C-alpha positions in Angstrom: 21.6 27.8 61.2 19.2 30.6 61.9 19.8 34.1 60.5 20.6 35.3 64.1 23.7 33.0 64.1 25.3 35.3 61.6 25.2 38.5 63.6 28.5 40.2 64.3 30.1 40.0 67.7 31.8 43.1 69.2 34.9 44.2 67.3 34.5 41.6 64.6 34.0 42.0 60.9 31.6 39.6 59.3 32.7 39.9 55.7 34.1 37.4 53.2 36.1 38.4 50.1 35.0 36.5 47.0 36.9 36.7 43.7 34.7 35.7 40.8 35.8 34.0 37.5 35.6 37.3 35.7 38.3 38.9 37.9 35.9 41.2 39.7 36.2 41.1 43.5 33.3 42.0 45.8 32.9 41.9 49.5 30.1 39.6 50.5 28.8 38.7 53.9 28.9 34.9 54.6 25.2 34.7 54.2 25.3 36.5 50.9 28.0 34.1 49.8 25.8 31.2 50.7 22.8 32.5 48.8 25.0 33.0 45.8 26.4 29.5 46.0 22.9 28.0 46.2 22.0 30.0 43.1 25.2 29.0 41.2 24.8 25.4 42.1 21.1 25.2 41.0 21.8 27.0 37.6 24.9 24.8 36.8 23.4 21.5 37.9 19.7 21.9 37.1 19.7 24.6 34.4 17.3 26.9 36.3 17.3 29.8 38.8 16.0 28.6 42.2 12.9 30.2 43.8 13.3 32.4 46.8 11.5 29.9 48.9 13.8 27.1 47.7 16.9 29.2 48.7 15.3 29.8 52.1 14.7 26.1 52.5 18.2 25.0 51.5 19.7 27.5 53.9 17.2 26.8 56.7 15.9 30.3 56.8 12.5 30.8 58.2 11.7 34.0 56.2 11.8 34.2 52.4 11.9 38.0 52.9 15.4 37.6 54.3 16.5 35.8 51.2 15.0 38.6 49.1 17.0 41.2 51.0 20.2 39.2 50.4 19.4 39.0 46.7 18.9 42.7 46.5 22.3 43.2 48.1 23.8 40.8 45.6 22.2 42.8 42.8 23.7 46.0 44.2 27.1 44.3 44.3 26.9 43.2 40.7 26.3 39.5 41.2 22.7 39.3 40.2 20.5 41.1 37.6 16.7 41.6 37.6 14.3 42.0 34.7 10.9 42.6 36.1 10.2 39.7 38.4 12.9 37.5 36.8 16.2 37.1 38.5 19.4 36.0 36.7 23.1 35.7 37.4 25.4 38.4 36.1 27.6 36.6 33.5 30.8 37.8 35.3 30.1 35.6 38.3 29.3 32.4 36.5 31.7 29.6 36.8 30.4 28.3 33.4 30.8 31.1 31.0 28.4 29.8 28.3 27.5 26.8 26.3 30.3 25.7 24.0 29.6 25.5 20.3 31.2 22.3 19.0 30.5 22.6 15.3 27.8 22.3 12.7 24.8 20.0 12.5 23.0 19.2 9.2 19.3 19.9 8.8 19.6 18.3 5.4 22.2 15.9 4.1 24.5 14.9 7.0 27.8 16.8 7.5 31.1 15.2 8.5 31.4 15.7 12.3 34.2 17.9 13.5 34.0 18.2 17.3 36.0 21.3 18.1 34.8 24.3 20.1 34.1 27.2 17.8 32.8 29.7 20.4 30.2 30.0 23.1 26.6 30.8 23.4 25.4 33.3 26.0 25.3 32.2 29.6 21.9 33.9 29.9 20.3 30.9 28.2 18.0 29.5 30.9 18.6 25.9 29.9 22.3 26.1 30.7 23.4 22.9 32.5 26.8 21.2 32.9 27.7 19.0 29.9 25.3 20.7 27.4 26.7 22.0 24.1 25.5 23.9 21.1 25.7 23.1 17.4 25.0 25.4 14.4 22.2 24.2 12.1 23.1 24.0 8.3 20.3 23.2 5.8 16.6 23.2 5.7 15.4 19.6 6.4 13.7 20.7 9.7 12.3 24.0 8.4 8.7 22.6 8.9 9.3 22.9 12.6 10.8 26.4 12.3 14.4 25.2 12.7 16.4 27.3 10.2 19.9 27.4 8.9 22.1 29.4 11.3 20.1 28.5 14.4 21.8 26.9 17.3 20.6 23.6 18.8 21.3 23.1 22.5 22.1 19.4 23.1 22.0 17.5 26.4 24.0 14.2 26.1 22.6 13.0 29.4 18.9 13.5 28.7 16.7 10.5 28.1 15.6 10.2 24.5 12.0 9.1 23.8 10.0 8.7 20.6 9.3 12.0 18.9 12.2 13.8 20.5 14.5 16.0 18.5 18.0 14.6 18.5 21.5 15.2 17.1 22.9 11.9 15.8 26.2 10.7 14.2 25.9 8.4 11.2 28.1 6.1 9.1 31.8 5.5 9.0 32.5 9.2 8.8 30.3 9.8 11.8 28.3 12.5 9.9 26.1 14.6 12.1 22.4 15.5 11.6 19.4 16.8 13.5 16.1 14.9 13.1 13.1 13.5 15.0 13.8 10.2 16.7 11.5 7.2 16.5 12.4 3.7 17.8 10.9 0.6 16.2 11.4 -3.2 16.9 13.7 -3.3 13.8 15.7 -0.2 14.5 15.8 3.6 14.6 14.0 6.1 12.3 15.3 9.7 12.0 12.6 11.9 10.4 13.0 15.3 8.7 10.4 18.0 8.8 10.6 18.9 5.1 9.1 16.7 2.3 12.1 17.2 0.1 14.2 15.0 2.4 13.9 11.2 3.0 13.6 9.6 6.4 16.8 7.9 7.6 16.5 4.3 8.9 19.1 2.4 10.8 18.9 -1.2 11.9 18.9 -2.1 15.6 22.5 -2.4 17.0 24.1 -0.8 13.9 27.4 0.6 15.3 27.4 3.3 12.7 24.7 5.2 14.6 25.6 7.2 17.7 23.4 9.6 19.5 25.0 12.9 20.5 22.0 13.8 22.6 18.6 15.2 22.9 17.9 18.8 21.6 16.6 20.7 24.6 16.6 24.2 23.2 17.1 26.4 20.2 18.7 29.8 19.9 18.6 32.3 17.1 21.0 35.2 16.7 19.7 38.3 15.0 
């Protein structure tokens, strides 16, 4: 539908009331609501903020300038934020309020896995996508790659794992959890540290004691 299709008729109000997850209510026009829904969907499903041209294409708008005007209105109404040329959602309007932290991951000797949510990482993280979770790093076996104790590894269980990728894995009967570099061989799996003080872990092909939690797609550090 063209932009002209959303013009008001005589005596009509063309406003929609939206209540966001944070409990803040704003009046948005139908088109502003559509722009916001495109942005929310792209951030939640693909982990990125869509371009203005992409929003225009999805809504079948001929002019990206029109989308920019709607985004400025959404900024005024507290739905979007802008830092220079970078746009982002205001955390209060997100349906996903952050990446859950599900426990600790060993960069050293494996730790017994305890999968319980201990908190959340900021929703401003650009790699946020449905299903991802965070784990806190303990130990120094990956210090050679700048992964330090207290960092948070962002894990995507759905991502394809290839040789050389950083992964979080569960090992042994106790399903101990560790973060290492993944390498697949004809005989099995190799999990390599980035610190000479630690040995490489090797697991035979088909060993049920090994389970991949997912690929590490980002790291966060709190100061």
